[in-house]
N, C-alpha and C positions, 0 to 999 in steps of 0.2 A: 498712698494707694487711693484711687478714686473709685467710688462705688455709688449705687443708688439704693437708698433706704426709703421705702414708702414714697416713691416718686420724687425724692429729694436728693439731688446730687451732693455727695459728701466726699470730702478729700481728707484723708487721715495721713499724717506724716509723723513718723517716729523721729523725735528731735534728739533724744539722749537716752542712753541706757547706762545705768549705774550698776556695776556688778562687783562682788567681792570674791576673792579667792584666798585660799589659805594653804600654805605649805605645812608639812608636819614637823618643821624645824625652823630655828632662827636663821636669818641671813645676815651676812656681814655687809652693811651699807657702806662702810669705809672702803672695802675692797671694790665695791661697785664704782665708787667715785674714782678710785685709782685706775680702774679698767676703762671707764668712760669719762674722759676729761670734760666733755661738754655738759655733763649732768651737774645741776646745781643742788647742793644739799647743805641746808643750814639748820642743824638740829636745835640750836638755841632759839630759833624762830618757830620751827614746826618739825615734829619728829619724823615725818614722812619724807621719802626721797621721791620727787616726781621724775618719772621716766617717760619721755614722750616718744611716740611712734608716728611715723608718717603714713605707714600702711599696715593695718587700718589706722586712720587718723584718730589718736586717742592719747590719754595720759593715764598712766598707771602709777599710783602712789604705792611705794614699797615701804614696809615697816620692818624693823629688825626682828620682830616676833614671827615673821614669815607671812604676815597678812598683806594683802594687796587690795586696792580699790581702783577699779577701772571706770573712767568716765569718758564721754565724748563720742562713743560709737553710736551707730544708727540702727542697731539690731542686736538680738541675742547672740546670733552666730558670730557676728563681728566682734562682740565683746569677748567671747570665748577665744576667738582667734587672736585678739590683742594680748590677752593674758598668756596664751601659749607661745606667742612670738617673743614676749619679754623673757619668759623662762628659757626659750631657745637661745636668745642673744646672751643671756647671763651665762648659760652653760658654755656657749662658744667662747666666752671671754675668760673661762676658767673659774667662774664662781660656783661653789659647791651647791648644787640643787639636786635633792634626792626625790624621786617619785614625781607624781603629777599633782598639781594643785586641786583642791576641792573648790568647785565653782558654784556661785549662787547669784541670781539676779536680785538686786535690792529694790530697784525702782525703774520704771519706764515712763518717760515723759513724751507725750504726743500732742501735736497741735491738730485741730479739727476745723475745717471750714465748710459751712453749709453754703455751697455756691449759690449766689443769687437769692439768698433768703436771710431774714433777720429773725430775732427771737424777742418776744414780748416778755422781758425779764420781770417787770413789775407784776404782770398777770400771773407769771409762774410763781412768784412769791405768795400771792394771794391764794393760788390753787394748791400750793404745797401741802397744806394740812389735809385737804380733801383727798389728795393723791397719796397720802401716807408717806411723804418724803420730807427730808430735812434740808431746807435751803436757807442760807444766811445771805442777807443782802443789805449792805450799808453803803449806798452810793456816795455819801460824803467822804467815806474812808477809802473805798475801792470801787471801780466802775463795774465789776463783775459780781454775779451771784456765785456762791460757793455751795456745791451740792455734794454731799457725802453719800455715795452709792454703797449699799451693803453687799450686793452680789452681782458682779465681782466687786471686791473691796477696792474702790478707787475714789478719787476726789476730782470733780470737774469744776473748772472756772468757766462760767457761762456769761458771754457778753452779748449785748443786744445787737451787735454787728453781725451775728451769725457765726462768730468764731468761738471756739471752745479750747480749753487746755485740759488734758487728762493726765493725772499723776497718780502714782502708787501701784500701778500694775506690776506684777511679777513675771508675766509672760505676754508676748505680743498679742496672742490670741485673746487675752483678757481685755486689751484695749479695744479690739474690734467688737467684741461681745458687748462691752459697756457702752460704746458709741451707738451701736444699733439699738440697745435698750433705751438709752436716753432720747435719741431722735424719735423713736416710736412713741414714748411718753409725751414728748413735746408736740408731735404732730397730731396724735389722737386727741389732745386737749386744746387744739387750736392755738398753740403758742408759737408756731412757726409761721412767719408771714413770707410767702413765696413771691418771687419776682420783685422784691423791694429794695434791691441794691443796684 
């Protein structure tokens, strides 16, 4: 999604949603392997059975406890749809599934691009204490600064190129709120250099 925050063009793209779901009963993974010959299940290597979907494009890890982990979708609704599609396919194949799964978003990863602007990361590090924010920056170890935002509770990787990565949100709305808050802080403190790319 592209928007303007304080006269700065900002492009936010949800890259991955990690969701968990839970059935109220165990599931028979060996029965799933028999019903879906293309599924690869190696319990001696990993206890989860990866179940891949083409639409929506995702991978759902199924565990015999009835737990599921969905990765690879680009939105909350898509993640929920993927879990429900797996449940439908299992039922259609004769796998005993009772009730509907309890669904929870665990993490949303988004990339952010400040079009035609860079960020003075070193100046941000020096200003962090004055701004009352916690920023870690060790350029010898990693080229980006790490900022732990408290509200909403997310973590940003901030790069001098004007690119950001936001992780830890539980709702898409939190991503957009956090990005707007961070861009405002950066802009108000002269840390965004416009027209520099």
